[in-house]
NUDREN-758158 format. One record per residue (C-alpha): residue number from 1; x, z, y. Coordinates in steps of 0.25 Angstrom, whole numbers, plus 2048, in hexadecimal, padded with zeros to 3 digits. Each point is the difference from the previous one (the first is absolute). Last residue first. Layout:
// residues N
site pos=NUM	c1=X	c3=Z	c2=Y .
...
***
This chain:
// residues 216
site pos=216	c1=EAA	c3=5EE	c2=A92 .
site pos=215	c1=808	c3=7F4	c2=7F9 .
site pos=214	c1=80E	c3=806	c2=802 .
site pos=213	c1=804	c3=7FF	c2=7F2 .
site pos=212	c1=801	c3=80F	c2=7FF .
site pos=211	c1=7F3	c3=802	c2=805 .
site pos=210	c1=7F9	c3=7F6	c2=7F7 .
site pos=209	c1=806	c3=808	c2=7F4 .
site pos=208	c1=803	c3=7F8	c2=7F3 .
site pos=207	c1=800	c3=808	c2=7F2 .
site pos=206	c1=807	c3=800	c2=7F3 .
site pos=205	c1=800	c3=807	c2=7F2 .
site pos=204	c1=7F5	c3=7F7	c2=7FC .
site pos=203	c1=7F9	c3=7FC	c2=80D .
site pos=202	c1=7FA	c3=807	c2=80C .
site pos=201	c1=7FD	c3=7FA	c2=80D .
site pos=200	c1=802	c3=80A	c2=80C .
site pos=199	c1=7F9	c3=7FE	c2=80D .
site pos=198	c1=805	c3=808	c2=80B .
site pos=197	c1=7FD	c3=808	c2=80D .
site pos=196	c1=7F2	c3=7FC	c2=803 .
site pos=195	c1=7FC	c3=807	c2=80D .
site pos=194	c1=7F2	c3=804	c2=803 .
site pos=193	c1=7FC	c3=7FE	c2=80F .
site pos=192	c1=7F2	c3=7FC	c2=7FC .
site pos=191	c1=802	c3=7F2	c2=805 .
site pos=190	c1=80E	c3=800	c2=7F9 .
site pos=189	c1=7FA	c3=803	c2=7F3 .
site pos=188	c1=7F8	c3=7F3	c2=7FF .
site pos=187	c1=80D	c3=7F9	c2=804 .
site pos=186	c1=808	c3=806	c2=7F6 .
site pos=185	c1=7F6	c3=7FE	c2=7F5 .
site pos=184	c1=800	c3=7F1	c2=804 .
site pos=183	c1=80E	c3=7FF	c2=800 .
site pos=182	c1=802	c3=806	c2=7F3 .
site pos=181	c1=7F6	c3=7F7	c2=7FA .
site pos=180	c1=808	c3=7F5	c2=804 .
site pos=179	c1=80D	c3=804	c2=7FB .
site pos=178	c1=7FA	c3=803	c2=7F2 .
site pos=177	c1=7F9	c3=7F2	c2=800 .
site pos=176	c1=80E	c3=7FA	c2=803 .
site pos=175	c1=805	c3=807	c2=7F3 .
site pos=174	c1=809	c3=80C	c2=800 .
site pos=173	c1=80C	c3=801	c2=7F7 .
site pos=172	c1=7FE	c3=80B	c2=7F6 .
site pos=171	c1=801	c3=7F9	c2=7F3 .
site pos=170	c1=7FB	c3=808	c2=7F4 .
site pos=169	c1=7F4	c3=7F7	c2=7FD .
site pos=168	c1=7F7	c3=80C	c2=803 .
site pos=167	c1=803	c3=7FF	c2=80F .
site pos=166	c1=7FC	c3=80D	c2=806 .
site pos=165	c1=7FA	c3=804	c2=80D .
site pos=164	c1=804	c3=809	c2=80C .
site pos=163	c1=7FD	c3=803	c2=80E .
site pos=162	c1=804	c3=80B	c2=808 .
site pos=161	c1=7F8	c3=805	c2=80B .
site pos=160	c1=800	c3=807	c2=80E .
site pos=159	c1=7F8	c3=809	c2=809 .
site pos=158	c1=7F6	c3=805	c2=7F6 .
site pos=157	c1=7F3	c3=807	c2=804 .
site pos=156	c1=7FC	c3=801	c2=7F2 .
site pos=155	c1=7F3	c3=7F8	c2=803 .
site pos=154	c1=807	c3=7F7	c2=809 .
site pos=153	c1=809	c3=7FC	c2=7F6 .
site pos=152	c1=7F5	c3=7FE	c2=7F5 .
site pos=151	c1=7F9	c3=7F7	c2=80A .
site pos=150	c1=80D	c3=7F8	c2=803 .
site pos=149	c1=802	c3=7FD	c2=7F1 .
site pos=148	c1=7F2	c3=7FC	c2=7FE .
site pos=147	c1=801	c3=7F7	c2=80C .
site pos=146	c1=80D	c3=7FA	c2=7FB .
site pos=145	c1=7F9	c3=7FB	c2=7F3 .
site pos=144	c1=80A	c3=7FC	c2=7F5 .
site pos=143	c1=7FD	c3=7F7	c2=7F4 .
site pos=142	c1=80A	c3=801	c2=7F5 .
site pos=141	c1=809	c3=7F6	c2=7F9 .
site pos=140	c1=808	c3=7FB	c2=7F4 .
site pos=139	c1=7FC	c3=809	c2=7F4 .
site pos=138	c1=7F2	c3=802	c2=806 .
site pos=137	c1=7FB	c3=80A	c2=80C .
site pos=136	c1=7FF	c3=80E	c2=803 .
site pos=135	c1=7FE	c3=806	c2=80E .
site pos=134	c1=801	c3=80D	c2=807 .
site pos=133	c1=80B	c3=808	c2=7F8 .
site pos=132	c1=800	c3=80C	c2=809 .
site pos=131	c1=80B	c3=809	c2=806 .
site pos=130	c1=7FC	c3=80B	c2=809 .
site pos=129	c1=804	c3=808	c2=80C .
site pos=128	c1=80F	c3=7FD	c2=7FE .
site pos=127	c1=809	c3=805	c2=80B .
site pos=126	c1=804	c3=7F6	c2=80B .
site pos=125	c1=800	c3=809	c2=80B .
site pos=124	c1=7F3	c3=7FA	c2=806 .
site pos=123	c1=7FA	c3=801	c2=7F3 .
site pos=122	c1=801	c3=7F6	c2=7F4 .
site pos=121	c1=7F7	c3=7F8	c2=7F7 .
site pos=120	c1=807	c3=7FA	c2=7F4 .
site pos=119	c1=7F9	c3=7F3	c2=7FC .
site pos=118	c1=800	c3=7FA	c2=7F2 .
site pos=117	c1=7FC	c3=7F2	c2=7FB .
site pos=116	c1=800	c3=7FE	c2=7F1 .
site pos=115	c1=804	c3=7F3	c2=7F9 .
site pos=114	c1=7FC	c3=800	c2=7F1 .
site pos=113	c1=809	c3=805	c2=7F4 .
site pos=112	c1=804	c3=80D	c2=808 .
site pos=111	c1=80D	c3=806	c2=7FB .
site pos=110	c1=808	c3=7FE	c2=80E .
site pos=109	c1=7F5	c3=806	c2=808 .
site pos=108	c1=800	c3=80F	c2=7FF .
site pos=107	c1=80E	c3=803	c2=7FD .
site pos=106	c1=805	c3=7F5	c2=809 .
site pos=105	c1=7F8	c3=806	c2=80B .
site pos=104	c1=806	c3=80D	c2=7FF .
site pos=103	c1=80E	c3=7FB	c2=7FF .
site pos=102	c1=7FE	c3=7F7	c2=80C .
site pos=101	c1=7FB	c3=80C	c2=808 .
site pos=100	c1=80C	c3=809	c2=7FB .
site pos=99	c1=809	c3=7F5	c2=804 .
site pos=98	c1=7FA	c3=800	c2=80E .
site pos=97	c1=804	c3=80E	c2=803 .
site pos=96	c1=800	c3=803	c2=80F .
site pos=95	c1=7F6	c3=7F5	c2=803 .
site pos=94	c1=7F7	c3=807	c2=7F5 .
site pos=93	c1=800	c3=80D	c2=808 .
site pos=92	c1=7FF	c3=809	c2=7F3 .
site pos=91	c1=7F7	c3=80B	c2=7FA .
site pos=90	c1=7F6	c3=7F6	c2=7FA .
site pos=89	c1=80B	c3=7F8	c2=7FB .
site pos=88	c1=805	c3=80B	c2=7F7 .
site pos=87	c1=7F2	c3=802	c2=7FA .
site pos=86	c1=7FF	c3=7F1	c2=7FD .
site pos=85	c1=80E	c3=7FF	c2=7FB .
site pos=84	c1=7FE	c3=80B	c2=7F6 .
site pos=83	c1=7F2	c3=7FB	c2=7FC .
site pos=82	c1=806	c3=7F3	c2=7FC .
site pos=81	c1=80C	c3=807	c2=7F8 .
site pos=80	c1=7F6	c3=808	c2=7F9 .
site pos=79	c1=7F8	c3=7F4	c2=7FD .
site pos=78	c1=80C	c3=7F9	c2=7FA .
site pos=77	c1=804	c3=80C	c2=7F7 .
site pos=76	c1=7F2	c3=801	c2=7FB .
site pos=75	c1=800	c3=7F2	c2=7FC .
site pos=74	c1=80C	c3=802	c2=7F8 .
site pos=73	c1=7FB	c3=80C	c2=7F9 .
site pos=72	c1=7F3	c3=7F9	c2=7FD .
site pos=71	c1=808	c3=7F5	c2=7F9 .
site pos=70	c1=808	c3=80B	c2=7F8 .
site pos=69	c1=7F3	c3=805	c2=7FB .
site pos=68	c1=7F9	c3=7F3	c2=7FE .
site pos=67	c1=80B	c3=7FA	c2=7F8 .
site pos=66	c1=80E	c3=7FB	c2=804 .
site pos=65	c1=809	c3=801	c2=7F3 .
site pos=64	c1=801	c3=7F2	c2=7FE .
site pos=63	c1=800	c3=7F7	c2=80C .
site pos=62	c1=7F8	c3=7F3	c2=7FE .
site pos=61	c1=7F3	c3=806	c2=806 .
site pos=60	c1=806	c3=806	c2=80B .
site pos=59	c1=7FC	c3=7F4	c2=80A .
site pos=58	c1=7F1	c3=802	c2=7FD .
site pos=57	c1=800	c3=80E	c2=807 .
site pos=56	c1=804	c3=7FA	c2=80D .
site pos=55	c1=80E	c3=801	c2=806 .
site pos=54	c1=802	c3=808	c2=80E .
site pos=53	c1=809	c3=80A	c2=7FA .
site pos=52	c1=808	c3=7F7	c2=7F8 .
site pos=51	c1=802	c3=7F7	c2=80C .
site pos=50	c1=805	c3=80B	c2=809 .
site pos=49	c1=809	c3=806	c2=7F5 .
site pos=48	c1=807	c3=7F2	c2=7FE .
site pos=47	c1=801	c3=7F4	c2=7F7 .
site pos=46	c1=7F4	c3=802	c2=7F8 .
site pos=45	c1=805	c3=7FD	c2=7F3 .
site pos=44	c1=80E	c3=806	c2=803 .
site pos=43	c1=7F9	c3=80C	c2=806 .
site pos=42	c1=7F7	c3=803	c2=7F4 .
site pos=41	c1=80C	c3=7FE	c2=7F6 .
site pos=40	c1=808	c3=80B	c2=808 .
site pos=39	c1=7F6	c3=80A	c2=800 .
site pos=38	c1=7FD	c3=7FD	c2=7F1 .
site pos=37	c1=80F	c3=802	c2=7FD .
site pos=36	c1=801	c3=80D	c2=808 .
site pos=35	c1=7F4	c3=805	c2=7F9 .
site pos=34	c1=806	c3=7FE	c2=7F2 .
site pos=33	c1=7FA	c3=7F4	c2=7F8 .
site pos=32	c1=7FB	c3=803	c2=7F2 .
site pos=31	c1=7F2	c3=7FB	c2=803 .
site pos=30	c1=7FF	c3=809	c2=80D .
site pos=29	c1=809	c3=807	c2=80A .
site pos=28	c1=7FC	c3=80D	c2=807 .
site pos=27	c1=7FF	c3=806	c2=80D .
site pos=26	c1=7FB	c3=7F4	c2=808 .
site pos=25	c1=802	c3=806	c2=80D .
site pos=24	c1=80E	c3=804	c2=7FD .
site pos=23	c1=803	c3=7F3	c2=7FA .
site pos=22	c1=7FB	c3=7F9	c2=80D .
site pos=21	c1=80A	c3=808	c2=808 .
site pos=20	c1=80C	c3=7FD	c2=7F6 .
site pos=19	c1=7FD	c3=7F1	c2=800 .
site pos=18	c1=7FF	c3=800	c2=80F .
site pos=17	c1=80D	c3=807	c2=802 .
site pos=16	c1=801	c3=80E	c2=802 .
site pos=15	c1=809	c3=806	c2=80B .
site pos=14	c1=7F4	c3=801	c2=80B .
site pos=13	c1=7F9	c3=809	c2=7F7 .
site pos=12	c1=80B	c3=80B	c2=802 .
site pos=11	c1=80E	c3=802	c2=7FA .
site pos=10	c1=7FF	c3=80C	c2=7F6 .
site pos=9	c1=7F1	c3=801	c2=7FE .
site pos=8	c1=7FE	c3=7F1	c2=800 .
site pos=7	c1=80C	c3=7FD	c2=7F7 .
site pos=6	c1=7FB	c3=80B	c2=7F6 .
site pos=5	c1=7F2	c3=7F9	c2=800 .
site pos=4	c1=806	c3=7F2	c2=7FE .
site pos=3	c1=809	c3=804	c2=7F5 .
site pos=2	c1=80F	c3=802	c2=804 .
site pos=1	c1=80B	c3=7F9	c2=7F9 .
***
C-alpha cells in the first residue's frame, strides 16, 4: 500500500483521503501511535476535517499526542485555508462562484464563540472591495447598526453587499430577528442605490442563504 506522500506524488492530492492529507501535515505520530493512526483518531473524535480545523484548543486536551507543536500545525493549516479562500475570493465575481463565498465565510465565522456580523462590500461588477467583521455580540445575539454599514459602503463606493453572521449554537436556521435586521439593512441601502445580494447564516458545517430561500 502506498504511503500518503507516495500516493500524492503518483496520483495527485485529490486522490488522498482526509486521513491521508491530515497525516502529511502532522508528519509524525506520537505516544507510540503511527501518524496515520493519530490522524484517524482525530477525525473520529471530531467527526470531520472541517470540525477538526475549527475546534478550540481546549477540545484537544483529551487526545494523547497532540501537544503545542502539533496544535500549532493544525491552527496554521486552518489559517492557510482561510487566507487561500480570501485571496481567491478577491479575484472572483461572487455571483459566479457562490460556493467560494460560502466556504470563505465558514472558514472565518464557524469557529467563533460569539455572534459576529460580517459584510462583504462589492463593486459594480460584484468583485470584492473589502470584507469586514463589523459587529460582535454575545453567544446568542449581536447588535447591528444599518447606518454604519451604509456609511462604510459609501466610503468604499460599494455597489452591492453580502451580509453574513454566525450562530455559535451550530444551527444555521435564521431567527425572526435575523430576517428583520436584513430588511432594515436592505431598506437603508436602497436609499443609496446599494443592493443587498444575500445574507448567509453560518452554522457548524451548514449554512442558510436568504437569496436561495427567496427572502431578498
